[in-house]
FIKOLZA-1660 file (N, C-alpha, C; in steps of 0.1 Angstrom, whole numbers, plus 5000, padded with zeros to 4 digits):
% residues 114
   i   px   py   pz ch aa at
   1 3299 9367 4781  A  M  N
   1 3289 9371 4772  A  M CA
   1 3279 9360 4771  A  M  C
   2 3282 9348 4773  A  T  N
   2 3273 9337 4772  A  T CA
   2 3262 9338 4783  A  T  C
   3 3266 9343 4794  A  Q  N
   3 3256 9345 4805  A  Q CA
   3 3246 9356 4801  A  Q  C
   4 3251 9366 4795  A  Q  N
   4 3243 9377 4790  A  Q CA
   4 3234 9372 4779  A  Q  C
   5 3239 9364 4770  A  A  N
   5 3231 9359 4759  A  A CA
   5 3220 9350 4765  A  A  C
   6 3224 9342 4775  A  A  N
   6 3214 9333 4781  A  A CA
   6 3203 9341 4788  A  A  C
   7 3207 9351 4795  A  A  N
   7 3197 9360 4802  A  A CA
   7 3188 9367 4791  A  A  C
   8 3194 9371 4780  A  L  N
   8 3187 9378 4770  A  L CA
   8 3177 9368 4764  A  L  C
   9 3181 9356 4762  A  Q  N
   9 3173 9345 4756  A  Q CA
   9 3161 9343 4766  A  Q  C
  10 3164 9342 4779  A  T  N
  10 3153 9340 4789  A  T CA
  10 3143 9351 4788  A  T  C
  11 3148 9363 4788  A  Y  N
  11 3139 9375 4787  A  Y CA
  11 3131 9375 4775  A  Y  C
  12 3137 9371 4764  A  N  N
  12 3130 9370 4751  A  N CA
  12 3119 9360 4752  A  N  C
  13 3122 9348 4757  A  N  N
  13 3112 9337 4759  A  N CA
  13 3101 9342 4767  A  N  C
  14 3104 9349 4778  A  E  N
  14 3093 9353 4787  A  E CA
  14 3085 9364 4780  A  E  C
  15 3091 9373 4773  A  L  N
  15 3084 9383 4766  A  L CA
  15 3075 9377 4755  A  L  C
  16 3080 9367 4748  A  V  N
  16 3071 9361 4738  A  V CA
  16 3059 9354 4745  A  V  C
  17 3062 9347 4756  A  K  N
  17 3051 9341 4763  A  K CA
  17 3041 9351 4768  A  K  C
  18 3046 9362 4774  A  C  N
  18 3036 9372 4778  A  C CA
  18 3028 9378 4767  A  C  C
  19 3034 9380 4755  A  I  N
  19 3027 9385 4744  A  I CA
  19 3017 9374 4739  A  I  C
  20 3021 9362 4739  A  E  N
  20 3011 9351 4735  A  E CA
  20 3000 9350 4745  A  E  C
  21 3002 9352 4758  A  D  N
  21 2992 9352 4768  A  D CA
  21 2982 9363 4766  A  D  C
  22 2988 9375 4763  A  L  N
  22 2979 9387 4761  A  L CA
  22 2971 9385 4748  A  L  C
  23 2977 9379 4738  A  C  N
  23 2969 9376 4726  A  C CA
  23 2958 9366 4728  A  C  C
  24 2961 9356 4736  A  S  N
  24 2951 9346 4740  A  S CA
  24 2939 9353 4748  A  S  C
  25 2943 9361 4757  A  K  N
  25 2932 9368 4765  A  K CA
  25 2924 9377 4756  A  K  C
  26 2931 9384 4747  A  R  N
  26 2924 9393 4738  A  R CA
  26 2914 9385 4729  A  R  C
  27 2919 9373 4724  A  D  N
  27 2910 9365 4716  A  D CA
  27 2898 9360 4724  A  D  C
  28 2900 9356 4736  A  E  N
  28 2888 9352 4745  A  E CA
  28 2879 9364 4747  A  E  C
  29 2885 9376 4749  A  L  N
  29 2876 9388 4751  A  L CA
  29 2869 9391 4738  A  L  C
  30 2875 9390 4727  A  N  N
  30 2868 9392 4714  A  N CA
  30 2857 9382 4712  A  N  C
  31 2859 9369 4716  A  R  N
  31 2848 9359 4715  A  R CA
  31 2836 9363 4724  A  R  C
  32 2839 9368 4736  A  Q  N
  32 2829 9372 4746  A  Q CA
  32 2821 9384 4740  A  Q  C
  33 2829 9394 4734  A  I  N
  33 2823 9406 4728  A  I CA
  33 2813 9401 4717  A  I  C
  34 2818 9392 4709  A  Q  N
  34 2809 9388 4698  A  Q CA
  34 2797 9381 4703  A  Q  C
  35 2798 9373 4713  A  Q  N
  35 2786 9366 4719  A  Q CA
  35 2776 9377 4724  A  Q  C
  36 2781 9387 4731  A  E  N
  36 2773 9397 4737  A  E CA
  36 2766 9406 4726  A  E  C
  37 2774 9408 4716  A  E  N
  37 2768 9416 4705  A  E CA
  37 2756 9408 4698  A  E  C
  38 2758 9395 4696  A  E  N
  38 2748 9387 4691  A  E CA
  38 2736 9387 4700  A  E  C
  39 2738 9385 4713  A  E  N
  39 2727 9386 4723  A  E CA
  39 2720 9399 4723  A  E  C
  40 2728 9410 4722  A  K  N
  40 2722 9423 4721  A  K CA
  40 2713 9424 4709  A  K  C
  41 2717 9419 4697  A  E  N
  41 2709 9420 4685  A  E CA
  41 2696 9412 4687  A  E  C
  42 2697 9400 4693  A  R  N
  42 2685 9392 4695  A  R CA
  42 2675 9399 4705  A  R  C
  43 2681 9405 4715  A  L  N
  43 2673 9413 4725  A  L CA
  43 2666 9425 4718  A  L  C
  44 2674 9432 4710  A  Q  N
  44 2668 9443 4703  A  Q CA
  44 2656 9439 4694  A  Q  C
  45 2658 9428 4687  A  H  N
  45 2648 9422 4678  A  H CA
  45 2636 9419 4686  A  H  C
  46 2638 9412 4698  A  D  N
  46 2627 9408 4706  A  D CA
  46 2619 9420 4712  A  D  C
  47 2627 9431 4715  A  I  N
  47 2621 9443 4720  A  I CA
  47 2612 9449 4709  A  I  C
  48 2617 9449 4697  A  G  N
  48 2609 9454 4686  A  G CA
  48 2596 9446 4684  A  G  C
  49 2597 9433 4684  A  V  N
  49 2586 9425 4682  A  V CA
  49 2576 9427 4694  A  V  C
  50 2581 9428 4706  A  L  N
  50 2572 9430 4718  A  L CA
  50 2566 9444 4717  A  L  C
  51 2573 9454 4713  A  S  N
  51 2568 9467 4712  A  S CA
  51 2556 9468 4702  A  S  C
  52 2558 9461 4690  A  E  N
  52 2547 9461 4681  A  E CA
  52 2535 9454 4687  A  E  C
  53 2538 9443 4694  A  K  N
  53 2527 9435 4700  A  K CA
  53 2520 9444 4710  A  K  C
  54 2528 9451 4718  A  L  N
  54 2522 9460 4728  A  L CA
  54 2513 9471 4722  A  L  C
  55 2518 9476 4711  A  D  N
  55 2510 9487 4704  A  D CA
  55 2497 9481 4699  A  D  C
  56 2497 9469 4693  A  R  N
  56 2485 9462 4689  A  R CA
  56 2475 9460 4700  A  R  C
  57 2480 9455 4711  A  V  N
  57 2472 9452 4723  A  V CA
  57 2466 9465 4729  A  V  C
  58 2475 9475 4729  A  T  N
  58 2470 9488 4735  A  T CA
  58 2459 9494 4726  A  T  C
  59 2460 9493 4713  A  K  N
  59 2450 9498 4704  A  K CA
  59 2437 9490 4706  A  K  C
  60 2438 9476 4706  A  S  N
  60 2427 9468 4708  A  S CA
  60 2420 9470 4721  A  S  C
  61 2428 9472 4732  A  L  N
  61 2422 9475 4745  A  L CA
  61 2414 9488 4744  A  L  C
  62 2420 9498 4738  A  S  N
  62 2413 9511 4737  A  S CA
  62 2400 9510 4729  A  S  C
  63 2400 9502 4718  A  Q  N
  63 2387 9500 4711  A  Q CA
  63 2377 9492 4719  A  Q  C
  64 2382 9482 4726  A  R  N
  64 2372 9474 4735  A  R CA
  64 2367 9483 4746  A  R  C
  65 2375 9491 4752  A  R  N
  65 2370 9500 4763  A  R CA
  65 2360 9510 4757  A  R  C
  66 2362 9515 4745  A  A  N
  66 2353 9524 4739  A  A CA
  66 2339 9517 4737  A  A  C
  67 2340 9505 4732  A  A  N
  67 2328 9497 4729  A  A CA
  67 2321 9494 4742  A  A  C
  68 2329 9491 4753  A  R  N
  68 2322 9488 4766  A  R CA
  68 2315 9501 4771  A  R  C
  69 2321 9513 4769  A  A  N
  69 2315 9525 4773  A  A CA
  69 2302 9527 4765  A  A  C
  70 2302 9524 4753  A  T  N
  70 2290 9525 4745  A  T CA
  70 2279 9516 4750  A  T  C
  71 2283 9503 4753  A  F  N
  71 2274 9494 4759  A  F CA
  71 2268 9499 4772  A  F  C
  72 2277 9504 4781  A  D  N
  72 2273 9510 4794  A  D CA
  72 2263 9521 4792  A  D  C
  73 2266 9530 4783  A  R  N
  73 2257 9541 4780  A  R CA
  73 2243 9537 4775  A  R  C
  74 2244 9527 4765  A  T  N
  74 2231 9522 4759  A  T CA
  74 2223 9515 4770  A  T  C
  75 2229 9507 4778  A  I  N
  75 2222 9500 4789  A  I CA
  75 2216 9510 4798  A  I  C
  76 2223 9520 4802  A  A  N
  76 2218 9530 4812  A  A CA
  76 2206 9538 4806  A  A  C
  77 2208 9542 4793  A  E  N
  77 2196 9549 4786  A  E CA
  77 2184 9540 4785  A  E  C
  78 2186 9527 4782  A  T  N
  78 2175 9518 4780  A  T CA
  78 2168 9515 4793  A  T  C
  79 2176 9513 4804  A  E  N
  79 2170 9511 4817  A  E CA
  79 2162 9524 4822  A  E  C
  80 2168 9536 4819  A  A  N
  80 2161 9548 4823  A  A CA
  80 2147 9549 4815  A  A  C
  81 2148 9546 4802  A  A  N
  81 2136 9546 4794  A  A CA
  81 2126 9536 4798  A  A  C
  82 2131 9524 4802  A  Y  N
  82 2122 9513 4807  A  Y CA
  82 2115 9517 4820  A  Y  C
  83 2123 9523 4829  A  T  N
  83 2117 9528 4841  A  T CA
  83 2106 9538 4839  A  T  C
  84 2108 9547 4829  A  K  N
  84 2098 9557 4826  A  K CA
  84 2085 9550 4820  A  K  C
  85 2088 9540 4812  A  I  N
  85 2076 9532 4806  A  I CA
  85 2068 9526 4818  A  I  C
  86 2076 9520 4827  A  L  N
  86 2069 9514 4839  A  L CA
  86 2061 9524 4847  A  L  C
  87 2067 9536 4849  A  E  N
  87 2060 9546 4856  A  E CA
  87 2047 9551 4849  A  E  C
  88 2049 9553 4836  A  S  N
  88 2038 9557 4827  A  S CA
  88 2027 9546 4827  A  S  C
  89 2031 9534 4826  A  S  N
  89 2021 9523 4826  A  S CA
  89 2014 9522 4840  A  S  C
  90 2021 9525 4851  A  Q  N
  90 2015 9525 4864  A  Q CA
  90 2005 9536 4865  A  Q  C
  91 2009 9548 4860  A  S  N
  91 2000 9559 4860  A  S CA
  91 1987 9557 4851  A  S  C
  92 1990 9551 4839  A  L  N
  92 1979 9548 4830  A  L CA
  92 1969 9538 4837  A  L  C
  93 1974 9528 4843  A  L  N
  93 1966 9518 4850  A  L CA
  93 1958 9525 4861  A  L  C
  94 1964 9533 4868  A  S  N
  94 1957 9540 4879  A  S CA
  94 1945 9549 4874  A  S  C
  95 1948 9556 4863  A  V  N
  95 1938 9565 4857  A  V CA
  95 1927 9556 4851  A  V  C
  96 1931 9545 4845  A  L  N
  96 1921 9536 4839  A  L CA
  96 1912 9530 4849  A  L  C
  97 1917 9526 4861  A  K  N
  97 1909 9520 4871  A  K CA
  97 1900 9531 4877  A  K  C
  98 1905 9543 4878  A  Q  N
  98 1896 9554 4884  A  Q CA
  98 1885 9557 4874  A  Q  C
  99 1888 9557 4861  A  E  N
  99 1878 9560 4851  A  E CA
  99 1868 9548 4851  A  E  C
 100 1873 9536 4852  A  A  N
 100 1864 9524 4851  A  A CA
 100 1855 9525 4863  A  A  C
 101 1860 9529 4875  A  G  N
 101 1852 9530 4887  A  G CA
 101 1841 9541 4885  A  G  C
 102 1845 9552 4879  A  N  N
 102 1835 9563 4876  A  N CA
 102 1825 9558 4867  A  N  C
 103 1829 9551 4856  A  L  N
 103 1819 9546 4846  A  L CA
 103 1810 9536 4853  A  L  C
 104 1815 9528 4861  A  S  N
 104 1807 9518 4868  A  S CA
 104 1796 9525 4876  A  S  C
 105 1800 9535 4883  A  K  N
 105 1790 9543 4892  A  K CA
 105 1780 9550 4883  A  K  C
 106 1785 9555 4871  A  A  N
 106 1776 9562 4863  A  A CA
 106 1766 9553 4856  A  A  C
 107 1769 9540 4854  A  T  N
 107 1761 9531 4847  A  T CA
 107 1753 9522 4856  A  T  C
 108 1754 9523 4869  A  E  N
 108 1746 9516 4878  A  E CA
 108 1732 9520 4878  A  E  C
 109 1723 9511 4879  A  P  N
 109 1709 9515 4879  A  P CA
 109 1707 9524 4892  A  P  C
 110 1699 9534 4890  A  R  N
 110 1697 9543 4902  A  R CA
 110 1686 9537 4910  A  R  C
 111 1688 9538 4923  A  R  N
 111 1678 9533 4932  A  R CA
 111 1667 9543 4933  A  R  C
 112 1656 9538 4934  A  K  N
 112 1644 9547 4935  A  K CA
 112 1643 9550 4950  A  K  C
 113 1641 9562 4952  A  E  N
 113 1639 9566 4966  A  E CA
 113 1624 9567 4969  A  E  C
 114 1620 9561 4980  A  H  N
 114 1606 9561 4983  A  H CA
 114 1603 9572 4993  A  H  C
% end
């Protein structure tokens, strides 16, 4: 019976050691889980902050693009109007020169024909 008792004691010791090893591994796993949960929370917070920042930048970009479109439209309209003014000025100058030439001819002393 002593041999059986010794064998039983050996099995008991091994069983206790196995249980302690499993508990130790579980504790390590719990520590790793806790670290990853903390990292997950930090990442979720960072994602929230970045999402808000992205929304602000997206809205700002949209407003700036709209302003740029307004500038582009205003510049195009102004350039078109300026071109028309130049064309009108050129036409006016041409008409004025023609009229001045006609007036000059009309006011020249007439030559007497002999």
